[in-house]
Every structure is written in C-alpha cells, then in structure tokens.
Backbone as CSV, one residue per row, in Angstrom:
resi,resn,N_x,N_y,N_z,CA_x,CA_y,CA_z,C_x,C_y,C_z
1,MET,-17.801,12.636,24.133,-17.218,12.696,22.884,-18.336,11.928,21.871
2,SER,-18.735,12.655,20.751,-19.834,12.269,19.831,-19.264,11.393,19.017
3,ALA,-20.144,10.491,18.351,-19.954,9.227,17.587,-19.240,9.549,16.186
4,ILE,-19.484,10.650,15.774,-18.818,11.151,14.682,-17.472,11.433,14.913
5,ARG,-17.240,12.029,15.786,-15.782,12.672,16.453,-15.026,11.391,16.595
6,ARG,-15.521,10.468,17.478,-14.948,9.019,17.566,-14.528,8.390,16.218
7,LEU,-15.332,8.532,15.287,-15.195,7.858,13.882,-14.080,8.518,13.275
8,LEU,-13.996,9.937,13.561,-12.952,10.848,12.653,-11.697,10.348,13.241
9,THR,-11.607,10.356,14.738,-10.463,10.121,15.318,-9.880,8.720,14.972
10,MET,-10.679,7.642,14.725,-10.185,6.379,14.520,-9.826,6.224,12.834
11,ILE,-10.218,6.848,12.184,-9.798,7.205,10.653,-8.518,7.827,10.618
12,THR,-8.365,9.069,11.124,-7.186,9.916,11.086,-6.156,9.669,12.020
13,GLY,-6.327,9.057,13.176,-5.412,8.627,13.929,-5.228,9.872,15.068
14,SER,-4.415,9.621,15.985,-4.006,10.510,17.027,-3.604,11.797,16.432
15,PRO,-3.549,12.870,17.223,-3.212,14.075,16.916,-1.537,14.015,16.349
16,LYS,-0.721,13.060,17.190,0.623,12.808,16.662,0.568,12.071,15.328
17,ASP,-0.234,11.385,14.911,-0.123,10.798,13.874,-0.571,11.637,12.654
18,ARG,-1.385,12.726,12.898,-1.704,13.715,11.872,-0.719,14.506,11.760
19,ARG,0.099,14.792,12.656,1.330,15.542,12.352,2.664,15.103,11.702
20,ASP,2.400,13.716,11.418,3.479,12.887,10.711,3.712,13.167,9.181
21,VAL,4.370,14.125,8.815,4.268,14.494,7.307,4.797,13.500,6.686
22,VAL,5.838,12.974,7.197,6.463,12.034,6.217,5.759,10.536,5.944
23,GLY,4.902,10.413,7.194,3.990,9.337,7.005,2.660,9.658,6.077
24,TRP,2.417,10.944,5.856,1.333,11.457,5.232,1.933,11.181,3.804
25,LEU,3.292,11.873,3.399,3.741,11.615,2.120,3.851,9.988,1.946
26,LEU,4.593,9.206,2.347,4.499,7.869,2.031,3.270,7.190,1.851
27,ARG,2.335,7.493,2.644,1.001,6.756,2.538,0.375,7.455,1.249
28,ILE,0.487,8.564,0.966,-0.153,9.082,-0.409,0.522,8.526,-1.541
29,GLY,1.829,8.411,-1.352,2.629,7.861,-2.266,2.183,6.501,-2.978
30,VAL,2.373,5.732,-1.843,1.851,4.335,-2.113,0.410,4.087,-2.368
31,GLY,-0.094,4.688,-1.339,-1.954,4.532,-1.636,-2.399,5.040,-2.899
32,GLY,-1.733,6.248,-3.234,-1.995,6.976,-4.609,-1.765,5.943,-5.551
33,LEU,-0.687,5.311,-5.756,-0.096,4.340,-6.695,-0.923,3.181,-6.911
34,PHE,-1.636,2.526,-5.848,-2.766,1.492,-5.808,-4.088,1.994,-6.194
35,ILE,-4.316,3.310,-5.889,-5.749,3.997,-6.305,-5.620,4.029,-7.969
36,LEU,-4.588,4.635,-8.642,-4.305,4.484,-9.989,-4.159,3.385,-10.496
37,ILE,-3.495,2.327,-10.037,-3.397,0.846,-10.592,-4.818,0.194,-10.611
38,SER,-5.373,0.439,-9.712,-6.993,-0.247,-9.510,-7.797,0.614,-10.583
39,ILE,-7.930,1.538,-10.816,-8.591,2.332,-11.727,-8.686,1.697,-13.333
40,THR,-7.591,1.304,-13.345,-7.044,0.514,-14.839,-7.625,-0.700,-14.847
41,LYS,-7.899,-1.336,-13.685,-8.467,-2.640,-13.558,-10.110,-2.724,-14.051
42,PHE,-10.700,-1.564,-14.236,-12.263,-1.445,-14.502,-12.385,-1.299,-15.786
43,ASP,-11.292,-1.078,-16.913,-11.644,-1.318,-18.367,-11.781,-2.723,-18.686
44,ASP,-13.118,-2.470,-19.402,-13.406,-4.107,-19.764,-13.197,-4.343,-21.201
45,SER,-12.298,-3.490,-22.016,-11.867,-3.706,-23.149,-11.323,-4.949,-23.394
46,PRO,-11.348,-5.866,-24.189,-10.711,-7.038,-24.508,-9.240,-6.824,-24.883
47,ARG,-8.965,-5.795,-25.342,-7.272,-5.410,-25.583,-6.702,-4.775,-24.715
48,SER,-7.364,-4.555,-23.327,-6.535,-3.840,-22.239,-5.630,-4.921,-21.750
49,THR,-4.658,-4.361,-21.104,-3.594,-5.405,-20.277,-4.237,-6.244,-19.441
50,TRP,-5.017,-5.479,-18.491,-5.535,-6.397,-17.174,-6.684,-7.579,-17.891
51,TYR,-7.337,-7.093,-18.790,-8.126,-8.286,-19.268,-7.411,-9.239,-19.671
52,GLN,-6.462,-9.002,-20.567,-5.840,-10.264,-20.934,-5.013,-11.046,-19.948
53,ILE,-4.368,-10.236,-18.946,-3.795,-11.026,-17.816,-4.740,-11.859,-17.025
54,PHE,-5.838,-11.159,-16.742,-6.804,-12.151,-16.030,-7.359,-13.241,-16.733
55,ALA,-7.647,-13.068,-18.226,-8.001,-14.080,-19.007,-7.022,-15.321,-18.912
56,ARG,-5.908,-14.882,-18.840,-4.896,-16.098,-18.849,-4.858,-16.786,-17.759
57,ILE,-4.993,-15.896,-16.743,-5.183,-16.485,-15.028,-6.340,-17.480,-15.113
58,GLY,-7.511,-17.260,-15.867,-8.465,-18.424,-15.998,-9.462,-18.423,-14.906
59,ILE,-9.685,-17.563,-14.078,-10.652,-17.533,-13.145,-11.991,-16.886,-13.488
60,GLY,-11.626,-15.982,-14.456,-12.899,-15.098,-15.076,-12.637,-13.705,-14.756
61,GLN,-13.217,-12.669,-15.652,-13.300,-11.286,-15.453,-13.569,-10.976,-14.296
62,TRP,-14.798,-11.465,-13.483,-15.204,-11.063,-12.324,-13.988,-10.868,-11.206
63,PHE,-12.916,-11.624,-11.312,-11.680,-11.630,-10.501,-11.023,-10.345,-10.623
64,ARG,-10.928,-9.830,-11.860,-10.255,-8.503,-12.221,-10.942,-7.666,-11.425
65,VAL,-12.248,-7.373,-11.750,-13.088,-6.328,-11.099,-13.025,-6.328,-9.621
66,ALA,-12.978,-7.542,-8.921,-12.737,-7.940,-7.572,-11.575,-7.533,-7.042
67,THR,-10.488,-7.813,-7.737,-9.142,-7.227,-7.265,-8.946,-5.540,-7.340
68,GLY,-9.485,-5.057,-8.465,-9.721,-3.742,-8.495,-10.465,-3.149,-7.168
69,VAL,-11.474,-3.709,-6.941,-12.532,-3.140,-5.985,-11.473,-3.165,-4.514
70,ILE,-10.830,-4.273,-4.217,-9.999,-4.638,-3.169,-8.886,-3.428,-3.174
71,GLN,-7.991,-3.365,-4.262,-7.081,-2.456,-4.438,-7.387,-0.764,-4.194
72,LEU,-8.635,-0.584,-4.766,-9.250,0.650,-4.704,-9.620,1.120,-3.182
73,SER,-10.329,0.094,-2.564,-10.775,0.286,-1.160,-9.470,0.216,-0.279
74,GLY,-8.470,-0.668,-0.637,-7.296,-0.695,0.138,-6.449,0.658,0.240
75,GLY,-6.162,0.840,-1.168,-5.635,2.414,-1.397,-6.127,3.347,-0.649
76,ILE,-7.811,3.618,-0.693,-8.042,4.620,0.137,-7.939,4.515,1.535
77,LEU,-8.063,3.427,2.239,-8.056,3.136,3.670,-6.299,3.405,4.031
78,PHE,-5.559,2.832,2.911,-3.941,3.046,3.306,-3.626,4.571,3.500
79,LEU,-4.558,5.551,3.080,-4.125,7.117,2.975,-4.187,7.587,4.498
80,PHE,-4.966,7.153,5.197,-5.056,7.475,6.550,-4.393,6.547,7.591
81,PRO,-3.928,7.507,8.795,-2.982,6.931,9.708,-3.807,5.859,10.589
82,GLY,-5.232,6.127,10.714,-5.912,5.040,11.607,-6.421,3.875,10.904
83,THR,-6.420,3.956,9.503,-6.970,2.761,8.760,-5.730,2.407,7.891
84,CYS,-4.287,2.653,7.995,-3.398,2.355,7.108,-3.182,0.654,7.271
85,ARG,-3.217,0.190,8.485,-2.947,-1.342,8.767,-3.940,-1.970,7.835
86,VAL,-5.134,-1.764,7.898,-6.200,-2.488,7.551,-5.991,-2.469,5.931
87,GLY,-5.903,-1.224,5.458,-5.726,-0.918,3.992,-4.282,-1.745,3.380
88,GLY,-3.518,-1.644,4.295,-2.039,-2.284,4.007,-2.107,-3.982,3.733
89,ALA,-3.252,-4.403,4.610,-3.354,-5.791,4.596,-4.028,-6.223,3.556
90,MET,-5.162,-5.474,3.166,-5.720,-5.439,1.536,-4.911,-5.702,0.651
91,LEU,-4.158,-4.491,0.472,-3.007,-4.357,-0.473,-1.913,-5.339,-0.577
92,ALA,-1.422,-5.724,0.777,-0.467,-6.884,0.626,-0.979,-8.286,0.270
93,ALA,-2.312,-8.415,0.524,-3.116,-9.777,0.200,-3.062,-9.427,-1.557
94,THR,-3.338,-8.685,-2.148,-3.426,-8.750,-3.349,-1.734,-8.830,-4.242
95,MET,-1.071,-8.300,-3.573,0.168,-8.273,-3.982,0.821,-9.770,-3.964
96,LEU,0.358,-10.410,-2.674,0.782,-12.000,-2.480,0.387,-12.679,-3.832
97,GLY,-0.959,-12.363,-3.909,-1.827,-13.208,-4.900,-1.121,-12.913,-6.353
98,ALA,-0.685,-11.674,-6.715,-0.154,-11.343,-8.079,1.297,-11.997,-8.129
99,MET,2.128,-12.478,-6.974,3.254,-13.001,-7.068,3.034,-14.179,-7.387
100,VAL,1.979,-15.116,-6.607,1.877,-16.533,-7.018,1.141,-16.592,-8.382
101,ALA,0.683,-15.811,-8.915,-0.140,-15.769,-10.122,1.185,-15.687,-11.093
102,ASP,2.260,-14.819,-11.131,3.214,-14.409,-11.762,4.120,-15.880,-11.913
103,ALA,4.374,-16.122,-10.810,5.344,-17.634,-10.522,4.635,-18.718,-11.028
104,THR,3.339,-19.032,-11.074,2.849,-20.104,-11.325,1.828,-19.931,-12.786
105,VAL,0.780,-19.597,-12.594,-0.019,-19.559,-13.597,0.436,-18.665,-14.812
106,LEU,1.055,-17.616,-14.557,1.352,-16.813,-15.957,2.967,-17.284,-16.411
107,GLY,3.348,-17.967,-15.658,4.627,-18.450,-16.078,5.855,-17.679,-16.119
108,ASN,5.696,-16.554,-15.770,6.801,-15.592,-15.842,7.374,-15.057,-14.243
109,PRO,8.319,-16.065,-13.885,8.727,-15.800,-12.356,9.705,-14.566,-12.319
110,LEU,10.166,-14.260,-13.404,10.908,-12.629,-13.387,10.023,-11.645,-12.899
111,LEU,8.821,-11.623,-13.224,7.879,-10.299,-13.055,7.452,-10.493,-11.515
112,VAL,7.804,-11.534,-10.616,7.537,-11.592,-9.314,8.146,-10.337,-8.391
113,PHE,9.283,-9.819,-9.239,9.847,-8.605,-8.354,9.093,-7.555,-8.290
114,VAL,8.030,-7.312,-9.355,7.254,-5.916,-9.196,6.358,-6.193,-8.240
115,PRO,5.561,-7.069,-8.035,4.416,-7.378,-6.899,5.462,-7.283,-5.662
116,GLY,6.351,-8.130,-5.774,7.323,-8.172,-4.399,7.795,-6.796,-3.919
117,ALA,8.138,-5.910,-4.938,8.570,-4.563,-4.547,7.514,-3.961,-4.057
118,LEU,6.219,-3.964,-4.562,5.171,-3.263,-3.844,4.821,-3.869,-2.780
119,PHE,4.625,-4.991,-2.693,4.414,-5.811,-1.079,5.321,-5.042,-0.080
120,ALA,6.720,-5.131,-0.586,7.426,-4.523,0.482,7.283,-3.207,1.013
121,ALA,6.829,-2.567,-0.040,6.610,-0.899,-0.125,5.305,-0.653,1.050
122,VAL,4.242,-1.659,0.790,3.030,-1.530,1.654,3.505,-1.996,2.945
123,VAL,4.255,-2.846,3.306,4.459,-3.558,4.628,5.309,-2.441,5.363
124,ILE,6.610,-2.111,4.626,7.329,-1.135,5.391,6.755,0.314,5.787
125,VAL,5.899,0.737,4.806,4.978,1.983,5.221,3.823,1.868,6.150
126,ALA,3.164,0.687,6.001,2.018,0.225,6.869,2.693,0.071,8.399
127,LEU,3.872,-0.390,8.692,4.491,-0.909,9.796,5.299,0.141,10.356
128,ARG,5.527,1.208,9.671,6.631,2.248,9.960,6.183,2.931,11.318
129,ASP,7.179,3.182,12.348,7.054,3.736,13.596,7.588,5.318,13.487
130,PRO,6.691,6.420,13.333,7.301,7.638,13.167,8.130,8.163,14.329
131,SER,8.040,7.543,15.606,8.813,7.852,16.665,10.359,7.747,16.239
132,LEU,10.561,6.756,15.293,12.008,6.103,15.202,12.539,7.226,14.253
133,ASP,11.811,8.178,13.467,12.349,9.403,12.841,13.198,10.162,13.649
134,SER,12.582,10.552,14.813,13.398,11.280,15.715,14.454,10.686,16.329
135,THR,14.479,9.320,16.469,15.622,8.582,17.006,16.830,8.541,16.160
136,ILE,16.366,8.300,14.950,17.702,8.355,14.030,18.292,9.529,13.740
137,ALA,17.515,10.454,13.752,17.920,11.995,13.847,18.838,12.260,14.797
138,THR,18.546,12.018,16.191,19.520,11.855,17.315,20.650,11.218,17.359
139,ILE,20.785,10.023,16.911,21.686,9.187,16.735,22.713,9.820,15.733
140,GLU,22.202,10.317,14.535,22.958,11.038,13.526,23.643,12.386,14.258
141,ARG,23.031,13.123,15.081,23.588,14.384,15.726,24.589,14.014,16.606
142,ARG,24.409,12.841,17.504,25.515,12.383,18.178,26.583,12.021,17.554
143,LYS,26.636,11.183,16.352,27.797,10.865,15.538,28.445,12.301,15.183
144,ALA,27.677,13.095,14.700,28.597,14.387,14.313,29.091,14.989,15.604
145,LEU,28.501,14.899,16.550,29.203,15.596,17.765,30.433,14.774,18.058
146,ARG,30.467,13.236,18.245,31.593,12.790,18.236,32.658,12.928,17.273
147,ALA,32.305,12.988,16.016,33.402,13.334,15.293,34.016,15.013,15.184
148,ARG,33.328,15.749,15.726,33.876,17.055,15.899,34.964,17.124,17.174
149,ARG,34.763,16.014,18.102,35.708,16.165,18.928,37.024,15.429,18.698
C-alpha cells in the first residue's frame, strides 16, 4: 500500500466509517458550524463582536486569531472520520476555554450554556459509535414484535 493511500485511509477512516451517513451528517453539521464561527474571528474591525469580546478578556487580539485558527483547523479535522477525534479535542478545548472566560473574566455565567452545548455536541459526535445505530434499531424492532403478540 502506498504512503498516499495509507494517509487517505487514515484521514477518511475505514470503509465502514465512510459508509456511515448519519456520522457524516453529524460531523458536517458540527464541523461546519465551527468553521463558520472561526471565520468570523478573523474580522479585525474594532466594531466586531469577537474583537470586543477578546478585548474584554485582556490577553490580546492575537488570542482571537489563535482561537480562530484552532477552531478552523479543528472544524476541518472534525469533518473526516479518521481525524474526527483529534479535531473534536481541539474544538472541545476551545469551548472549555470559552466556558471559563464566560464564567470568570466576562462576568456572565448564564452564557456558559452556549459553549457548554457546543462542547456537548462535539463530545457526543466525536465519541459516537455507529454500530449502536443498528443495535438501537434492533431493540425497537423487538419491542414492536413483542407489542404485536
């Protein structure tokens, strides 16, 4: 097997992973959302929301750009089955940081729920086991058969 083929298999996952339509849809939804969010972090206008938020955090605007780069690369890695968990770890780390910043520095603990929900979505999709989909369907079929008896 050539090095390029091994690399492609490592990125796209096994043939079973490539056939997991639900997994692809979930990863595209969550990864795409983070890609879109990350792109907005590169707006360096002082009137932009992210510019003002990161100014209040006080570390510097380089941190806004670094967060955008981490979220962009994490979102791209999150799209593919073979790299989903690596991207998920990157995205989860940024959401943990956002939760800490919202609760402490920004002084708005109610906003912790937004990055918390995104954190939960990332973890659930990244750790999802596609083999359980058929297990759940089998259990539902058995329940339906028992109900008919």
